[in-house]
C-alpha positions as CSV (number, residue, x, y, z in Angstrom):
1,M,-12.6,-21.7,17.6
2,E,-12.8,-23.7,14.5
3,N,-16.3,-22.8,13.9
4,K,-15.2,-19.2,14.5
5,K,-16.1,-16.8,11.8
6,Y,-14.5,-13.3,11.4
7,H,-16.8,-10.9,9.7
8,I,-15.7,-8.1,7.3
9,A,-17.1,-4.7,6.2
10,I,-15.4,-3.0,3.0
11,I,-15.6,1.0,3.4
12,G,-14.9,2.7,0.0
13,C,-16.1,0.9,-3.3
14,G,-13.4,1.5,-5.7
15,R,-12.0,-1.0,-8.1
16,I,-9.6,-2.3,-5.6
17,S,-12.3,-3.3,-3.2
18,G,-13.4,-6.1,-5.4
19,H,-9.8,-7.5,-5.1
20,H,-10.5,-7.7,-1.0
21,Y,-14.0,-9.3,-1.2
22,R,-12.8,-12.1,-4.0
23,S,-9.7,-12.6,-1.4
24,I,-11.3,-12.7,1.5
25,E,-14.1,-15.2,0.1
26,N,-10.8,-18.0,-0.6
27,V,-9.8,-17.8,2.9
28,P,-11.5,-19.8,5.4
29,G,-12.6,-18.3,8.8
30,L,-13.4,-15.0,6.9
31,S,-16.5,-13.6,5.2
32,V,-17.4,-9.8,3.6
33,S,-20.9,-9.4,6.0
34,A,-21.2,-5.3,4.5
35,V,-19.7,-3.0,1.6
36,C,-20.1,0.9,2.1
37,D,-19.2,4.0,0.0
38,L,-21.0,7.5,0.1
39,E,-21.8,6.7,-3.6
40,E,-24.7,4.6,-3.5
41,D,-24.1,3.1,-6.9
42,K,-20.6,2.2,-6.4
43,A,-21.8,0.7,-3.2
44,K,-24.7,-1.2,-4.8
45,A,-22.8,-2.1,-7.9
46,Y,-20.5,-3.9,-5.4
47,S,-23.9,-5.8,-3.1
48,D,-25.6,-6.9,-6.5
49,E,-22.5,-8.5,-7.6
50,F,-21.5,-10.0,-4.3
51,G,-24.6,-10.4,-2.6
52,V,-24.1,-8.3,0.4
53,P,-25.9,-5.4,2.1
54,Y,-24.9,-2.0,1.0
55,Y,-24.8,1.3,3.0
56,T,-23.9,4.5,2.2
57,D,-23.4,5.8,6.0
58,Y,-20.6,3.7,7.9
59,R,-22.2,4.5,11.1
60,K,-25.5,3.2,10.2
61,M,-23.9,0.0,8.8
62,F,-22.2,-0.8,12.4
63,N,-25.3,0.1,14.3
64,E,-27.4,-2.4,12.4
65,L,-24.8,-5.1,12.0
66,A,-23.0,-5.7,15.4
67,E,-21.8,-8.8,14.0
68,I,-18.9,-6.9,12.2
69,D,-15.6,-7.5,13.7
70,I,-12.8,-5.9,11.0
71,V,-13.1,-3.0,8.7
72,V,-11.3,-2.7,5.3
73,I,-10.3,0.9,4.7
74,A,-10.0,1.5,1.6
75,T,-11.2,5.2,1.0
76,P,-9.5,7.7,0.1
77,S,-5.9,7.9,1.1
78,G,-5.9,11.3,3.1
79,M,-9.1,9.8,5.1
80,H,-7.3,6.3,6.2
81,Y,-6.0,8.3,9.4
82,E,-9.8,9.8,10.4
83,H,-11.9,6.8,9.8
84,A,-9.2,4.5,11.6
85,L,-9.7,6.7,14.5
86,E,-13.3,6.8,14.5
87,I,-13.6,3.2,13.7
88,M,-11.5,2.1,16.4
89,N,-12.6,4.5,18.7
90,N,-16.5,4.3,18.4
91,Y,-17.2,1.2,17.3
92,G,-14.1,-0.9,18.7
93,K,-13.3,-2.8,15.2
94,H,-9.9,-4.4,13.9
95,I,-9.1,-2.3,10.8
96,I,-7.1,-3.5,7.4
97,V,-5.2,-0.4,5.8
98,E,-4.6,-0.1,1.6
99,K,-1.9,1.5,1.1
100,P,0.1,3.7,2.0
101,T,-1.4,2.6,5.5
102,F,-1.3,6.6,6.6
103,M,-0.3,9.9,5.1
104,R,2.1,10.6,7.8
105,P,4.4,8.6,10.5
106,D,3.0,10.5,13.3
107,Q,-0.4,9.5,12.0
108,L,0.6,5.6,12.1
109,K,2.4,6.3,15.6
110,E,-1.4,7.7,17.0
111,A,-3.2,5.4,15.3
112,Y,-1.0,2.5,16.8
113,R,-1.2,3.9,20.2
114,V,-5.0,4.2,19.7
115,A,-5.4,0.1,18.8
116,Q,-3.0,-0.9,21.5
117,Q,-5.4,1.2,24.0
118,K,-8.4,-0.4,22.7
119,G,-7.0,-3.9,22.3
120,L,-7.5,-3.9,18.5
121,Y,-5.1,-5.0,15.9
122,I,-4.0,-2.7,12.2
123,F,-3.2,-4.9,9.1
124,P,-0.7,-3.0,7.0
125,V,-1.7,-3.9,2.8
126,F,1.8,-4.4,1.1
127,Q,1.2,-7.2,-0.8
128,N,4.0,-7.0,-3.5
129,R,6.0,-8.8,-0.8
130,Y,3.9,-11.9,-1.6
131,N,4.9,-12.0,-5.5
132,K,6.8,-15.4,-5.6
133,A,9.5,-13.5,-7.4
134,V,9.9,-11.1,-4.5
135,Q,9.8,-14.2,-2.2
136,R,12.7,-16.5,-4.1
137,V,14.4,-12.9,-4.4
138,K,14.3,-12.3,-0.5
139,K,15.5,-16.4,0.2
140,A,18.4,-15.4,-2.1
141,L,19.5,-12.5,-0.3
142,A,19.2,-14.7,3.1
143,D,21.4,-17.4,1.5
144,G,23.9,-15.5,0.5
145,E,22.8,-16.7,-3.1
146,L,23.5,-13.2,-4.5
147,G,26.3,-11.9,-1.6
148,E,26.5,-8.7,-0.6
149,I,23.7,-5.9,-1.9
150,R,25.8,-3.3,-3.8
151,I,23.9,-1.5,-5.9
152,M,19.6,-1.4,-5.7
153,N,17.6,0.0,-8.3
154,V,14.2,0.8,-9.0
155,R,12.8,2.1,-12.3
156,L,8.7,2.9,-12.7
157,R,7.8,4.5,-15.7
158,W,3.8,4.4,-16.0
159,C,1.3,6.5,-18.0
160,R,-1.5,8.5,-15.4
161,P,-2.7,11.5,-17.4
162,Q,-4.6,14.5,-16.8
163,R,-8.3,12.3,-17.2
164,Y,-6.5,9.7,-14.3
165,Y,-6.0,12.7,-12.2
166,D,-9.7,13.8,-12.9
167,L,-11.7,11.1,-11.9
168,S,-11.4,12.6,-8.8
169,P,-11.1,15.6,-6.6
170,W,-8.3,14.0,-3.8
171,R,-6.7,12.8,-6.9
172,G,-2.9,14.4,-6.9
173,T,-3.1,16.5,-4.1
174,Y,-0.7,16.6,-1.6
175,S,-3.6,16.1,1.5
176,H,-5.1,13.2,0.4
177,D,-3.1,11.3,-2.4
178,G,0.5,12.5,-2.6
179,G,2.3,12.1,-6.1
180,A,4.6,9.5,-8.0
181,I,6.1,7.9,-5.3
182,S,3.4,8.0,-2.4
183,N,0.6,6.5,-4.6
184,Q,2.1,4.3,-7.8
185,G,5.5,3.7,-6.0
186,I,4.7,3.3,-2.6
187,H,4.8,-0.5,-3.1
188,H,8.8,-0.2,-4.5
189,I,9.3,2.1,-1.7
190,D,8.7,-0.7,0.5
191,L,10.8,-2.8,-1.1
192,L,13.6,-1.5,-0.6
193,R,13.5,-2.1,3.1
194,Y,11.7,-5.4,2.9
195,L,14.6,-7.0,0.3
196,G,17.9,-4.2,1.2
197,G,17.1,-3.5,4.5
198,E,17.5,0.3,6.3
199,V,18.1,3.3,4.0
200,E,20.4,5.2,5.8
201,K,20.0,8.8,3.8
202,V,18.3,9.9,0.3
203,N,18.6,12.7,-1.7
204,A,15.8,13.5,-4.2
205,I,14.2,15.8,-6.9
206,M,11.1,16.2,-7.9
207,R,9.2,17.8,-10.7
208,T,5.5,17.5,-12.2
209,L,6.2,17.5,-16.0
210,G,2.7,15.7,-17.3
211,A,0.0,16.5,-15.5
212,D,-1.7,19.7,-14.3
213,I,-1.6,18.8,-10.5
214,E,0.1,19.8,-7.2
215,V,2.0,16.9,-6.3
216,E,4.9,15.7,-8.9
217,D,4.6,13.4,-11.0
218,S,8.5,12.7,-11.6
219,V,10.9,11.8,-9.0
220,V,14.8,10.8,-9.0
221,A,16.5,10.1,-7.0
222,T,19.7,8.6,-5.2
223,F,20.0,6.8,-1.4
224,T,22.5,4.8,0.2
225,Y,21.8,2.1,2.9
226,D,23.6,1.5,6.4
227,N,25.9,-1.4,5.0
228,G,27.3,0.8,2.6
229,A,25.0,0.1,-0.5
230,I,23.8,2.7,-2.9
231,G,21.3,2.7,-5.1
232,S,19.0,5.2,-8.0
233,L,15.1,5.5,-8.0
234,E,13.4,6.8,-10.8
235,V,9.5,7.1,-10.4
236,T,6.9,8.9,-12.7
237,T,3.8,9.1,-14.2
238,S,4.5,10.8,-16.9
239,A,5.6,8.4,-19.9
240,R,3.5,8.2,-22.4
241,P,1.9,6.7,-24.1
242,D,1.4,3.8,-21.6
243,D,2.8,1.9,-18.6
244,F,6.3,0.9,-19.9
245,E,8.5,-0.8,-16.8
246,A,8.2,-1.0,-12.9
247,S,11.1,-2.9,-12.2
248,L,13.5,-3.4,-9.3
249,S,17.1,-4.6,-9.2
250,I,19.9,-5.9,-6.9
251,V,23.6,-5.9,-8.3
252,G,25.4,-8.2,-5.5
253,S,28.7,-9.0,-5.2
254,K,27.5,-12.4,-6.4
255,G,25.4,-12.2,-8.9
256,L,22.2,-9.9,-10.7
257,A,18.8,-10.2,-10.0
258,Q,15.5,-8.1,-11.6
259,L,12.5,-8.1,-10.8
260,G,10.2,-6.8,-13.3
261,G,6.0,-7.0,-15.0
262,I,3.1,-5.1,-14.1
263,A,3.6,-5.4,-10.3
264,V,7.0,-6.8,-9.5
265,N,5.1,-10.5,-10.3
266,K,8.0,-11.9,-12.5
267,L,11.3,-12.5,-12.1
268,E,13.1,-10.9,-15.5
269,V,16.9,-11.9,-14.1
270,F,18.3,-14.8,-11.7
271,T,21.7,-14.9,-12.4
272,P,22.6,-17.7,-9.9
273,N,20.3,-20.1,-11.6
274,P,18.5,-18.6,-14.6
275,E,16.1,-21.3,-14.9
276,E,14.2,-19.9,-12.1
277,C,12.8,-17.2,-13.8
278,I,10.0,-18.9,-15.3
279,K,8.8,-20.7,-11.9
280,Y,9.4,-17.9,-10.0
281,S,7.1,-15.5,-12.1
282,D,3.6,-15.4,-12.1
283,D,1.2,-13.7,-15.2
284,F,-1.7,-11.7,-13.4
285,S,-3.4,-11.2,-16.5
286,D,-6.2,-13.7,-15.4
287,L,-7.7,-11.7,-13.2
288,P,-11.0,-9.8,-12.8
289,D,-11.5,-6.7,-12.6
290,R,-8.2,-5.3,-13.6
291,G,-6.7,-7.3,-10.8
292,R,-3.0,-7.8,-12.7
293,V,-2.9,-4.3,-11.0
294,Y,-3.0,-6.0,-7.6
295,G,-1.7,-9.3,-8.7
296,R,-2.5,-12.5,-5.8
297,G,-1.4,-11.1,-2.6
298,H,-3.8,-9.8,-1.4
299,Q,-5.3,-13.4,-0.5
300,K,-2.2,-14.9,1.1
301,M,-2.3,-11.4,2.9
302,Y,-5.7,-12.6,4.0
303,E,-4.2,-15.6,4.8
304,D,-1.9,-14.3,7.4
305,I,-4.8,-12.3,8.8
306,A,-6.4,-15.5,9.8
307,S,-3.5,-17.2,10.9
308,F,-3.0,-14.4,13.3
309,L,-6.4,-14.5,14.5
310,F,-6.9,-18.2,14.7
311,N,-3.4,-19.4,15.9
312,N,-1.5,-16.0,17.2
313,T,0.9,-16.6,14.3
314,P,2.7,-12.7,14.2
315,Y,1.3,-11.2,11.2
316,P,4.4,-10.3,9.3
317,V,3.9,-6.5,8.8
318,S,4.7,-4.9,12.4
319,Q,4.7,-1.5,13.4
320,D,7.8,-0.4,13.2
321,D,8.1,-1.9,9.7
322,S,5.0,-0.5,8.5
323,F,6.4,3.1,10.2
324,G,9.7,2.5,8.4
325,S,8.2,2.7,5.1
326,I,5.6,5.5,5.6
327,S,8.9,7.2,6.7
328,L,11.2,6.6,4.1
329,L,8.5,8.5,2.1
330,H,8.4,11.4,3.9
331,S,12.5,11.6,3.3
332,F,12.4,11.4,0.0
333,Y,9.6,14.7,0.0
334,V,11.8,16.6,2.7
335,S,14.8,16.0,0.7
336,A,13.2,17.6,-2.0
337,E,11.8,20.2,-0.1
338,K,15.3,20.9,1.7
339,S,16.9,20.9,-1.9
340,D,19.5,18.5,0.3
341,W,20.2,14.7,1.9
342,V,17.9,13.8,4.4
343,K,19.1,11.0,7.1
344,T,16.0,8.6,7.8
345,T,17.4,8.3,11.2
346,D,16.1,11.8,11.8
347,Q,12.9,10.6,11.2
348,V,11.5,13.8,9.2
349,Q,8.0,14.6,8.0
350,S,7.1,16.6,5.2
351,D,5.2,20.2,5.4
352,K,3.1,18.9,2.4
353,L,2.6,15.3,2.1
354,G,-1.1,14.4,4.3
355,R,-1.3,18.2,5.2
356,S,-5.0,19.2,6.1
357,N,-7.4,19.9,4.3
358,E,-10.9,20.3,5.4
359,E,-12.7,21.2,2.5
360,L,-11.2,18.4,0.5
361,S,-12.2,16.1,4.0
362,N,-15.4,17.2,3.8
363,L,-16.4,15.6,0.8
364,Y,-15.4,12.0,2.4
365,R,-17.3,12.2,5.3
366,T,-20.4,11.1,6.6
367,E,-22.8,13.6,8.6
368,V,-23.6,12.7,12.1
369,Q,-26.6,11.7,12.2
370,L,-28.6,13.5,15.0
371,G,-31.3,12.5,17.2
């Protein structure tokens, strides 16, 4: 077992894939065997940089490289489910799925059902949970330093102009992307649960204010927790001319904590011990390939994956945990669609988010090879 190495392939060669590669190569027992993208220039660029083979057809990759154990799915969000099922059903590979894991809760349930049937594992990516600031606040809540949560607040004020959405056909679509809270805000949605516990009900208003897209770029919502705490959420990509804020604050019965920075990586306010703000803040500006947006959590995530594979240590994001965050995301959408409060226990699904669009999906499919 000590000499065992798990070989990983990365499908989808966008900017986050380079971050995955560097994280993987820093973890003993894990290694990247190949990269794949429909656009050859993207795949070749990573191949040249990292010295691994590249492919434009993942089926050919699997047929030629039997050593592959695990696949990172970093394709457009709306393709995660289709790619995951094919990779598990036809090739028997474990999968690591970038946010937002899957577009719909029913897709997540089916993917985990297939994984269990095949004896495979799914590893969702929620890397911001690993940030030092997040972990310090998590500990403070567990230890009672902040007391009982009274108010939770999210403010994400970012800039995504029209040219951002025009980069790829899948961006800004209900079928393959979703809007401000499903793409940019998904990590904050996840942290609402990770730090605060289960949300009871939500009431959301969504608007498209700064771009010509079919999805929302601005959301304002209120919500309540099972324990009686209340909260507010403001997420927008219509801020101009730049990104201004991505914060999460907690008003507790004994104190206040506020997380900020580019990716909830800074502990900006911590009244139980203000001197710890510097100690539990991390500067991501030294990371390459715009890594400051993603932080250092991916490497810690891969360390947890290795720990699970080699030592059977439970991976910290379970099926129920991942389902809870995707289900909460849909609750916000359904609330906006119905213009009413929605109970999360109803496990509702949006009619729009993750809906089928075969014409768009065909742009990101590899044709089945004949003969």
